VOVEX-518073 format. One record per residue (C-alpha): z, x, y; residue in three letters. Coordinates in steps of 0.2 Angstrom, whole numbers, plus 5000, padded with zeros to 4 digits. Last residue first. Layout:
<rec><pz>Z</pz><px>X</px><py>Y</py><type>ALA</type></rec>
...
END
This chain:
<rec><pz>4986</pz><px>5003</px><py>5260</py><type>ASP</type></rec>
<rec><pz>4976</pz><px>4987</px><py>5255</py><type>GLY</type></rec>
<rec><pz>4967</pz><px>4997</px><py>5241</py><type>TRP</type></rec>
<rec><pz>4971</pz><px>5010</px><py>5228</py><type>ILE</type></rec>
<rec><pz>4962</pz><px>5018</px><py>5213</py><type>ILE</type></rec>
<rec><pz>4973</pz><px>5032</px><py>5206</py><type>ILE</type></rec>
<rec><pz>4964</pz><px>5047</px><py>5197</py><type>CYS</type></rec>
<rec><pz>4961</pz><px>5054</px><py>5180</py><type>ASN</type></rec>
<rec><pz>4945</pz><px>5065</px><py>5178</py><type>GLY</type></rec>
<rec><pz>4954</pz><px>5079</px><py>5168</py><type>PRO</type></rec>
<rec><pz>4970</pz><px>5072</px><py>5160</py><type>ALA</type></rec>
<rec><pz>4988</pz><px>5071</px><py>5166</py><type>THR</type></rec>
<rec><pz>4986</pz><px>5076</px><py>5184</py><type>LEU</type></rec>
<rec><pz>5003</pz><px>5078</px><py>5192</py><type>PRO</type></rec>
<rec><pz>4999</pz><px>5069</px><py>5204</py><type>GLU</type></rec>
<rec><pz>4984</pz><px>5058</px><py>5201</py><type>GLU</type></rec>
<rec><pz>4973</pz><px>5061</px><py>5216</py><type>GLU</type></rec>
<rec><pz>4969</pz><px>5047</px><py>5228</py><type>ILE</type></rec>
<rec><pz>4954</pz><px>5034</px><py>5226</py><type>THR</type></rec>
<rec><pz>4946</pz><px>5021</px><py>5236</py><type>HIS</type></rec>
<rec><pz>4946</pz><px>5002</px><py>5236</py><type>ALA</type></rec>
<rec><pz>4941</pz><px>4991</px><py>5251</py><type>GLY</type></rec>
<rec><pz>4934</pz><px>4977</px><py>5241</py><type>PRO</type></rec>
<rec><pz>4934</pz><px>4981</px><py>5222</py><type>ILE</type></rec>
<rec><pz>4917</pz><px>4981</px><py>5214</py><type>ILE</type></rec>
<rec><pz>4909</pz><px>4996</px><py>5222</py><type>LYS</type></rec>
<rec><pz>4925</pz><px>5006</px><py>5219</py><type>LEU</type></rec>
<rec><pz>4925</pz><px>5000</px><py>5201</py><type>LEU</type></rec>
<rec><pz>4907</pz><px>5007</px><py>5198</py><type>GLU</type></rec>
<rec><pz>4912</pz><px>5024</px><py>5204</py><type>GLU</type></rec>
<rec><pz>4928</pz><px>5023</px><py>5193</py><type>VAL</type></rec>
<rec><pz>4917</pz><px>5020</px><py>5178</py><type>SER</type></rec>
<rec><pz>4918</pz><px>5003</px><py>5170</py><type>TYR</type></rec>
<rec><pz>4921</pz><px>5001</px><py>5151</py><type>GLY</type></rec>
<rec><pz>4908</pz><px>5004</px><py>5138</py><type>ASP</type></rec>
<rec><pz>4922</pz><px>5006</px><py>5124</py><type>LEU</type></rec>
<rec><pz>4923</pz><px>5024</px><py>5121</py><type>LYS</type></rec>
<rec><pz>4919</pz><px>5035</px><py>5136</py><type>ASP</type></rec>
<rec><pz>4922</pz><px>5021</px><py>5149</py><type>HIS</type></rec>
<rec><pz>4937</pz><px>5015</px><py>5140</py><type>SER</type></rec>
<rec><pz>4945</pz><px>5032</px><py>5139</py><type>MET</type></rec>
<rec><pz>4940</pz><px>5038</px><py>5157</py><type>ALA</type></rec>
<rec><pz>4957</pz><px>5036</px><py>5165</py><type>ASN</type></rec>
<rec><pz>4963</pz><px>5026</px><py>5180</py><type>TRP</type></rec>
<rec><pz>4980</pz><px>5023</px><py>5188</py><type>THR</type></rec>
<rec><pz>4978</pz><px>5007</px><py>5196</py><type>ILE</type></rec>
<rec><pz>4988</pz><px>5003</px><py>5213</py><type>TYR</type></rec>
<rec><pz>4981</pz><px>4988</px><py>5222</py><type>GLY</type></rec>
<rec><pz>4984</pz><px>4977</px><py>5237</py><type>ARG</type></rec>
<rec><pz>4979</pz><px>4960</px><py>5243</py><type>ARG</type></rec>
<rec><pz>4976</pz><px>4954</px><py>5225</py><type>ALA</type></rec>
<rec><pz>4964</pz><px>4940</px><py>5221</py><type>LYS</type></rec>
<rec><pz>4950</pz><px>4953</px><py>5217</py><type>LYS</type></rec>
<rec><pz>4961</pz><px>4961</px><py>5204</py><type>ILE</type></rec>
<rec><pz>4968</pz><px>4945</px><py>5195</py><type>VAL</type></rec>
<rec><pz>4955</pz><px>4932</px><py>5190</py><type>GLN</type></rec>
<rec><pz>4938</pz><px>4941</px><py>5194</py><type>ASN</type></rec>
<rec><pz>4943</pz><px>4959</px><py>5190</py><type>LEU</type></rec>
<rec><pz>4954</pz><px>4954</px><py>5175</py><type>TYR</type></rec>
<rec><pz>4940</pz><px>4944</px><py>5167</py><type>VAL</type></rec>
<rec><pz>4927</pz><px>4958</px><py>5170</py><type>ASP</type></rec>
<rec><pz>4939</pz><px>4971</px><py>5163</py><type>GLN</type></rec>
<rec><pz>4940</pz><px>4960</px><py>5147</py><type>VAL</type></rec>
<rec><pz>4921</pz><px>4960</px><py>5146</py><type>ASP</type></rec>
<rec><pz>4921</pz><px>4979</px><py>5149</py><type>ARG</type></rec>
<rec><pz>4933</pz><px>4984</px><py>5135</py><type>ILE</type></rec>
<rec><pz>4950</pz><px>4988</px><py>5141</py><type>LEU</type></rec>
<rec><pz>4957</pz><px>5006</px><py>5142</py><type>GLU</type></rec>
<rec><pz>4954</pz><px>5007</px><py>5161</py><type>SER</type></rec>
<rec><pz>4965</pz><px>4992</px><py>5164</py><type>PHE</type></rec>
<rec><pz>4979</pz><px>5000</px><py>5154</py><type>ALA</type></rec>
<rec><pz>4980</pz><px>5017</px><py>5163</py><type>TYR</type></rec>
<rec><pz>4996</pz><px>5012</px><py>5172</py><type>ASN</type></rec>
<rec><pz>4991</pz><px>4996</px><py>5180</py><type>SER</type></rec>
<rec><pz>4997</pz><px>4988</px><py>5197</py><type>ILE</type></rec>
<rec><pz>4992</pz><px>4972</px><py>5207</py><type>VAL</type></rec>
<rec><pz>5000</pz><px>4969</px><py>5223</py><type>LEU</type></rec>
<rec><pz>5002</pz><px>4954</px><py>5235</py><type>ASP</type></rec>
<rec><pz>4995</pz><px>4942</px><py>5222</py><type>TYR</type></rec>
<rec><pz>4985</pz><px>4926</px><py>5223</py><type>ASN</type></rec>
<rec><pz>4986</pz><px>4912</px><py>5210</py><type>GLN</type></rec>
<rec><pz>4971</pz><px>4899</px><py>5212</py><type>SER</type></rec>
<rec><pz>4969</pz><px>4901</px><py>5193</py><type>SER</type></rec>
<rec><pz>4955</pz><px>4902</px><py>5180</py><type>GLU</type></rec>
<rec><pz>4964</pz><px>4905</px><py>5163</py><type>LYS</type></rec>
<rec><pz>4967</pz><px>4921</px><py>5155</py><type>ILE</type></rec>
<rec><pz>4966</pz><px>4920</px><py>5136</py><type>ASP</type></rec>
<rec><pz>4967</pz><px>4938</px><py>5128</py><type>THR</type></rec>
<rec><pz>4979</pz><px>4944</px><py>5142</py><type>GLY</type></rec>
<rec><pz>4992</pz><px>4931</px><py>5138</py><type>ASP</type></rec>
<rec><pz>5002</pz><px>4929</px><py>5154</py><type>VAL</type></rec>
<rec><pz>5021</pz><px>4931</px><py>5154</py><type>PHE</type></rec>
<rec><pz>5030</pz><px>4927</px><py>5170</py><type>ALA</type></rec>
<rec><pz>5045</pz><px>4937</px><py>5176</py><type>PHE</type></rec>
<rec><pz>5057</pz><px>4934</px><py>5190</py><type>ARG</type></rec>
<rec><pz>5071</pz><px>4926</px><py>5179</py><type>SER</type></rec>
<rec><pz>5074</pz><px>4942</px><py>5170</py><type>LYS</type></rec>
<rec><pz>5079</pz><px>4952</px><py>5186</py><type>VAL</type></rec>
<rec><pz>5098</pz><px>4952</px><py>5187</py><type>ASP</type></rec>
<rec><pz>5101</pz><px>4947</px><py>5169</py><type>GLU</type></rec>
<rec><pz>5093</pz><px>4962</px><py>5162</py><type>TYR</type></rec>
<rec><pz>5093</pz><px>4960</px><py>5143</py><type>LYS</type></rec>
<rec><pz>5079</pz><px>4947</px><py>5144</py><type>GLY</type></rec>
<rec><pz>5068</pz><px>4961</px><py>5150</py><type>LEU</type></rec>
<rec><pz>5068</pz><px>4968</px><py>5132</py><type>TYR</type></rec>
<rec><pz>5065</pz><px>4952</px><py>5123</py><type>LYS</type></rec>
<rec><pz>5051</pz><px>4946</px><py>5135</py><type>GLN</type></rec>
<rec><pz>5043</pz><px>4963</px><py>5134</py><type>ALA</type></rec>
<rec><pz>5043</pz><px>4962</px><py>5115</py><type>LEU</type></rec>
<rec><pz>5035</pz><px>4945</px><py>5116</py><type>GLU</type></rec>
<rec><pz>5023</pz><px>4951</px><py>5129</py><type>LEU</type></rec>
<rec><pz>5017</pz><px>4965</px><py>5118</py><type>VAL</type></rec>
<rec><pz>5013</pz><px>4953</px><py>5104</py><type>GLU</type></rec>
<rec><pz>5004</pz><px>4941</px><py>5116</py><type>PRO</type></rec>
<rec><pz>4992</pz><px>4955</px><py>5122</py><type>LEU</type></rec>
<rec><pz>4995</pz><px>4959</px><py>5140</py><type>ASP</type></rec>
<rec><pz>4997</pz><px>4952</px><py>5158</py><type>PHE</type></rec>
<rec><pz>5015</pz><px>4952</px><py>5166</py><type>LEU</type></rec>
<rec><pz>5017</pz><px>4942</px><py>5182</py><type>PHE</type></rec>
<rec><pz>5031</pz><px>4947</px><py>5193</py><type>TYR</type></rec>
<rec><pz>5038</pz><px>4934</px><py>5205</py><type>LYS</type></rec>
<rec><pz>5051</pz><px>4935</px><py>5219</py><type>LYS</type></rec>
<rec><pz>5049</pz><px>4954</px><py>5222</py><type>ILE</type></rec>
<rec><pz>5061</pz><px>4961</px><py>5235</py><type>ASN</type></rec>
<rec><pz>5059</pz><px>4978</px><py>5229</py><type>LEU</type></rec>
<rec><pz>5072</pz><px>4989</px><py>5220</py><type>HIS</type></rec>
<rec><pz>5077</pz><px>4979</px><py>5204</py><type>SER</type></rec>
<rec><pz>5059</pz><px>4971</px><py>5203</py><type>THR</type></rec>
<rec><pz>5051</pz><px>4988</px><py>5203</py><type>LEU</type></rec>
<rec><pz>5062</pz><px>4996</px><py>5190</py><type>ILE</type></rec>
<rec><pz>5061</pz><px>4981</px><py>5178</py><type>ARG</type></rec>
<rec><pz>5042</pz><px>4980</px><py>5180</py><type>GLY</type></rec>
<rec><pz>5040</pz><px>4998</px><py>5176</py><type>GLU</type></rec>
<rec><pz>5050</pz><px>4996</px><py>5160</py><type>GLY</type></rec>
<rec><pz>5042</pz><px>4980</px><py>5154</py><type>GLY</type></rec>
<rec><pz>5040</pz><px>4984</px><py>5136</py><type>TYR</type></rec>
<rec><pz>5022</pz><px>4991</px><py>5138</py><type>GLY</type></rec>
<rec><pz>5015</pz><px>4981</px><py>5153</py><type>VAL</type></rec>
<rec><pz>4996</pz><px>4981</px><py>5153</py><type>GLY</type></rec>
<rec><pz>4990</pz><px>4973</px><py>5169</py><type>ILE</type></rec>
<rec><pz>5004</pz><px>4971</px><py>5181</py><type>GLU</type></rec>
<rec><pz>5003</pz><px>4957</px><py>5194</py><type>ALA</type></rec>
<rec><pz>5015</pz><px>4957</px><py>5208</py><type>VAL</type></rec>
<rec><pz>5022</pz><px>4944</px><py>5220</py><type>SER</type></rec>
<rec><pz>5034</pz><px>4947</px><py>5235</py><type>SER</type></rec>
<rec><pz>5026</pz><px>4962</px><py>5243</py><type>ILE</type></rec>
<rec><pz>5025</pz><px>4961</px><py>5262</py><type>GLU</type></rec>
<rec><pz>5041</pz><px>4971</px><py>5264</py><type>LYS</type></rec>
<rec><pz>5034</pz><px>4984</px><py>5253</py><type>THR</type></rec>
<rec><pz>5022</pz><px>4990</px><py>5267</py><type>ASP</type></rec>
<rec><pz>5011</pz><px>5001</px><py>5255</py><type>PHE</type></rec>
<rec><pz>5008</pz><px>5019</px><py>5251</py><type>ILE</type></rec>
<rec><pz>5025</pz><px>5027</px><py>5252</py><type>ALA</type></rec>
<rec><pz>5035</pz><px>5013</px><py>5243</py><type>MET</type></rec>
<rec><pz>5021</pz><px>5011</px><py>5230</py><type>ILE</type></rec>
<rec><pz>5021</pz><px>5030</px><py>5227</py><type>ASP</type></rec>
<rec><pz>5040</pz><px>5030</px><py>5225</py><type>GLN</type></rec>
<rec><pz>5039</pz><px>5016</px><py>5212</py><type>LEU</type></rec>
<rec><pz>5026</pz><px>5026</px><py>5203</py><type>VAL</type></rec>
<rec><pz>5038</pz><px>5041</px><py>5203</py><type>LYS</type></rec>
<rec><pz>5052</pz><px>5030</px><py>5196</py><type>ALA</type></rec>
<rec><pz>5041</pz><px>5024</px><py>5182</py><type>TYR</type></rec>
<rec><pz>5037</pz><px>5042</px><py>5178</py><type>ARG</type></rec>
<rec><pz>5056</pz><px>5046</px><py>5177</py><type>VAL</type></rec>
<rec><pz>5058</pz><px>5032</px><py>5165</py><type>THR</type></rec>
<rec><pz>5044</pz><px>5039</px><py>5154</py><type>THR</type></rec>
<rec><pz>5053</pz><px>5055</px><py>5154</py><type>PRO</type></rec>
<rec><pz>5067</pz><px>5046</px><py>5146</py><type>SER</type></rec>
<rec><pz>5083</pz><px>5051</px><py>5155</py><type>LEU</type></rec>
<rec><pz>5099</pz><px>5061</px><py>5152</py><type>LYS</type></rec>
<rec><pz>5109</pz><px>5066</px><py>5168</py><type>MET</type></rec>
<rec><pz>5114</pz><px>5083</px><py>5175</py><type>GLN</type></rec>
<rec><pz>5120</pz><px>5084</px><py>5193</py><type>LYS</type></rec>
<rec><pz>5113</pz><px>5092</px><py>5209</py><type>GLY</type></rec>
<rec><pz>5104</pz><px>5077</px><py>5215</py><type>ASN</type></rec>
<rec><pz>5096</pz><px>5075</px><py>5198</py><type>VAL</type></rec>
<rec><pz>5095</pz><px>5089</px><py>5186</py><type>THR</type></rec>
<rec><pz>5087</pz><px>5082</px><py>5170</py><type>TYR</type></rec>
<rec><pz>5093</pz><px>5082</px><py>5152</py><type>VAL</type></rec>
<rec><pz>5081</pz><px>5074</px><py>5140</py><type>PHE</type></rec>
<rec><pz>5080</pz><px>5057</px><py>5132</py><type>ARG</type></rec>
<rec><pz>5070</pz><px>5051</px><py>5117</py><type>GLU</type></rec>
<rec><pz>5070</pz><px>5032</px><py>5118</py><type>PRO</type></rec>
<rec><pz>5083</pz><px>5021</px><py>5109</py><type>ARG</type></rec>
<rec><pz>5075</pz><px>5005</px><py>5111</py><type>GLY</type></rec>
<rec><pz>5087</pz><px>4998</px><py>5124</py><type>TYR</type></rec>
<rec><pz>5099</pz><px>5006</px><py>5137</py><type>LEU</type></rec>
<rec><pz>5085</pz><px>5018</px><py>5143</py><type>ASP</type></rec>
<rec><pz>5080</pz><px>5007</px><py>5158</py><type>ASN</type></rec>
<rec><pz>5098</pz><px>5008</px><py>5164</py><type>SER</type></rec>
<rec><pz>5094</pz><px>5026</px><py>5168</py><type>ALA</type></rec>
<rec><pz>5084</pz><px>5019</px><py>5183</py><type>PHE</type></rec>
<rec><pz>5099</pz><px>5010</px><py>5190</py><type>ASN</type></rec>
<rec><pz>5109</pz><px>5026</px><py>5189</py><type>HIS</type></rec>
<rec><pz>5095</pz><px>5035</px><py>5198</py><type>TRP</type></rec>
<rec><pz>5096</pz><px>5022</px><py>5212</py><type>GLU</type></rec>
<rec><pz>5115</pz><px>5023</px><py>5213</py><type>GLU</type></rec>
<rec><pz>5114</pz><px>5042</px><py>5214</py><type>PRO</type></rec>
<rec><pz>5101</pz><px>5042</px><py>5228</py><type>GLY</type></rec>
<rec><pz>5082</pz><px>5044</px><py>5227</py><type>PHE</type></rec>
<rec><pz>5071</pz><px>5058</px><py>5231</py><type>GLY</type></rec>
<rec><pz>5066</pz><px>5065</px><py>5248</py><type>GLY</type></rec>
<rec><pz>5047</pz><px>5067</px><py>5245</py><type>ARG</type></rec>
<rec><pz>5049</pz><px>5085</px><py>5237</py><type>LYS</type></rec>
<rec><pz>5062</pz><px>5077</px><py>5226</py><type>ASN</type></rec>
<rec><pz>5050</pz><px>5064</px><py>5218</py><type>ILE</type></rec>
<rec><pz>5037</pz><px>5077</px><py>5216</py><type>ILE</type></rec>
<rec><pz>5049</pz><px>5088</px><py>5207</py><type>GLU</type></rec>
<rec><pz>5055</pz><px>5074</px><py>5196</py><type>LEU</type></rec>
<rec><pz>5037</pz><px>5070</px><py>5191</py><type>TYR</type></rec>
<rec><pz>5034</pz><px>5088</px><py>5186</py><type>LYS</type></rec>
<rec><pz>5050</pz><px>5089</px><py>5176</py><type>ASP</type></rec>
<rec><pz>5045</pz><px>5073</px><py>5167</py><type>GLY</type></rec>
<rec><pz>5029</pz><px>5081</px><py>5163</py><type>ASP</type></rec>
<rec><pz>5039</pz><px>5095</px><py>5155</py><type>GLU</type></rec>
<rec><pz>5049</pz><px>5083</px><py>5145</py><type>LYS</type></rec>
<rec><pz>5033</pz><px>5075</px><py>5138</py><type>SER</type></rec>
<rec><pz>5027</pz><px>5057</px><py>5141</py><type>VAL</type></rec>
<rec><pz>5024</pz><px>5050</px><py>5124</py><type>HIS</type></rec>
<rec><pz>5034</pz><px>5034</px><py>5127</py><type>GLU</type></rec>
<rec><pz>5019</pz><px>5023</px><py>5125</py><type>LEU</type></rec>
<rec><pz>5002</pz><px>5021</px><py>5115</py><type>ILE</type></rec>
<rec><pz>5004</pz><px>5034</px><py>5101</py><type>GLN</type></rec>
<rec><pz>5022</pz><px>5032</px><py>5103</py><type>ASN</type></rec>
<rec><pz>5022</pz><px>5015</px><py>5096</py><type>TYR</type></rec>
<rec><pz>5015</pz><px>5021</px><py>5080</py><type>ILE</type></rec>
<rec><pz>5028</pz><px>5034</px><py>5078</py><type>GLU</type></rec>
<rec><pz>5042</pz><px>5022</px><py>5082</py><type>ASN</type></rec>
<rec><pz>5055</pz><px>5031</px><py>5094</py><type>ARG</type></rec>
<rec><pz>5054</pz><px>5017</px><py>5108</py><type>ARG</type></rec>
<rec><pz>5056</pz><px>5004</px><py>5094</py><type>PHE</type></rec>
<rec><pz>5074</pz><px>5010</px><py>5090</py><type>LYS</type></rec>
<rec><pz>5085</pz><px>4995</px><py>5092</py><type>ARG</type></rec>
<rec><pz>5071</pz><px>4983</px><py>5092</py><type>PHE</type></rec>
<rec><pz>5067</pz><px>4987</px><py>5074</py><type>TYR</type></rec>
<rec><pz>5084</pz><px>4982</px><py>5067</py><type>LYS</type></rec>
<rec><pz>5084</pz><px>4968</px><py>5080</py><type>ASP</type></rec>
<rec><pz>5069</pz><px>4959</px><py>5072</py><type>GLU</type></rec>
<rec><pz>5057</pz><px>4948</px><py>5081</py><type>ARG</type></rec>
<rec><pz>5052</pz><px>4958</px><py>5096</py><type>ALA</type></rec>
<rec><pz>5053</pz><px>4974</px><py>5087</py><type>ALA</type></rec>
<rec><pz>5042</pz><px>4968</px><py>5073</py><type>GLN</type></rec>
<rec><pz>5029</pz><px>4960</px><py>5085</py><type>LEU</type></rec>
<rec><pz>5028</pz><px>4976</px><py>5095</py><type>CYS</type></rec>
<rec><pz>5025</pz><px>4986</px><py>5079</py><type>VAL</type></rec>
<rec><pz>5011</pz><px>4974</px><py>5073</py><type>ALA</type></rec>
<rec><pz>5003</pz><px>4975</px><py>5091</py><type>PRO</type></rec>
<rec><pz>5002</pz><px>4994</px><py>5089</py><type>TYR</type></rec>
<rec><pz>4995</pz><px>4994</px><py>5071</py><type>LEU</type></rec>
<rec><pz>4981</pz><px>4981</px><py>5073</py><type>GLY</type></rec>
<rec><pz>4971</pz><px>4991</px><py>5086</py><type>ASN</type></rec>
<rec><pz>4973</pz><px>4982</px><py>5102</py><type>ASP</type></rec>
<rec><pz>4979</pz><px>4998</px><py>5110</py><type>SER</type></rec>
<rec><pz>4961</pz><px>5004</px><py>5114</py><type>LEU</type></rec>
<rec><pz>4957</pz><px>4987</px><py>5121</py><type>SER</type></rec>
<rec><pz>4950</pz><px>4970</px><py>5117</py><type>THR</type></rec>
<rec><pz>4947</pz><px>4972</px><py>5098</py><type>GLN</type></rec>
<rec><pz>4941</pz><px>4956</px><py>5091</py><type>GLU</type></rec>
<rec><pz>4956</pz><px>4946</px><py>5084</py><type>ARG</type></rec>
<rec><pz>4957</pz><px>4942</px><py>5065</py><type>GLU</type></rec>
<rec><pz>4973</pz><px>4952</px><py>5062</py><type>VAL</type></rec>
<rec><pz>4978</pz><px>4948</px><py>5080</py><type>PHE</type></rec>
<rec><pz>4983</pz><px>4931</px><py>5075</py><type>ASP</type></rec>
<rec><pz>4999</pz><px>4936</px><py>5066</py><type>PRO</type></rec>
<rec><pz>5003</pz><px>4931</px><py>5048</py><type>ARG</type></rec>
<rec><pz>5017</pz><px>4919</px><py>5051</py><type>ILE</type></rec>
<rec><pz>5018</pz><px>4912</px><py>5033</py><type>ASP</type></rec>
<rec><pz>5035</pz><px>4921</px><py>5030</py><type>GLU</type></rec>
<rec><pz>5028</pz><px>4930</px><py>5015</py><type>LYS</type></rec>
<rec><pz>5012</pz><px>4934</px><py>5025</py><type>ASP</type></rec>
<rec><pz>5022</pz><px>4941</px><py>5040</py><type>PHE</type></rec>
<rec><pz>5033</pz><px>4951</px><py>5028</py><type>LYS</type></rec>
<rec><pz>5018</pz><px>4960</px><py>5021</py><type>GLU</type></rec>
<rec><pz>5009</pz><px>4964</px><py>5038</py><type>PHE</type></rec>
<rec><pz>5019</pz><px>4980</px><py>5042</py><type>LEU</type></rec>
<rec><pz>5017</pz><px>4986</px><py>5024</py><type>LYS</type></rec>
<rec><pz>4998</pz><px>4982</px><py>5024</py><type>GLU</type></rec>
<rec><pz>4997</pz><px>4992</px><py>5040</py><type>ILE</type></rec>
<rec><pz>5005</pz><px>5007</px><py>5033</py><type>ILE</type></rec>
<rec><pz>4995</pz><px>5008</px><py>5017</py><type>ASN</type></rec>
<rec><pz>5000</pz><px>5000</px><py>5000</py><type>MET</type></rec>
END
């Protein structure tokens, strides 16, 4: 029995075999294995307790290195950093899922943090530097992981509604994770990225950490028309994976499609050709 058969075995026995078995692949992460692991963690506490160390899960998320965490922290500190209370709040992201944590020196003191959490803090700092955050009360995030970025943003900015777009299995895990945080959980709305309906909803900001650039072109078109073009501001970290492997849009094409969009450097650069697409700055 191979690994995916083992993952699906209990779903068959419980007569809840997941829909993604028959689903056409929509992105690089929509590969059968990753959604199965998310669903396991969402529905069974024994998997939820350590899902951020799962080998399959780490192919998609929680693979930021300790060294990259150091680079993100160096950038954060050069810009003025965050205070002790803010870092304590960031560290709360690591209470669930048992992520691998490393010792970082923050404000002259050592503390353990997941490098992914450090990266999420750097994205928060970027958004605070680029945009007038007083005008941001609604956010759409495309590709949400377990909801860690969303928790950090909602706990630091005056966001009234945060829309999470992803595969249904991923959303189920994010709902379980974010449900642990009483101070922000009511602000989140979960939207099935495989079945986005036409809506009059507009957004003050749309963000995506690589996920949008890892979708197939047809799904990118849906997001462009129903989410991205309806956002006053945007912060999309882009890589070439979908363009190279799934006929996704190039960054040059996206700059022509998204009104007012331009690029800034990804810092630190995590792969050749990466950049950040922004508008409304």
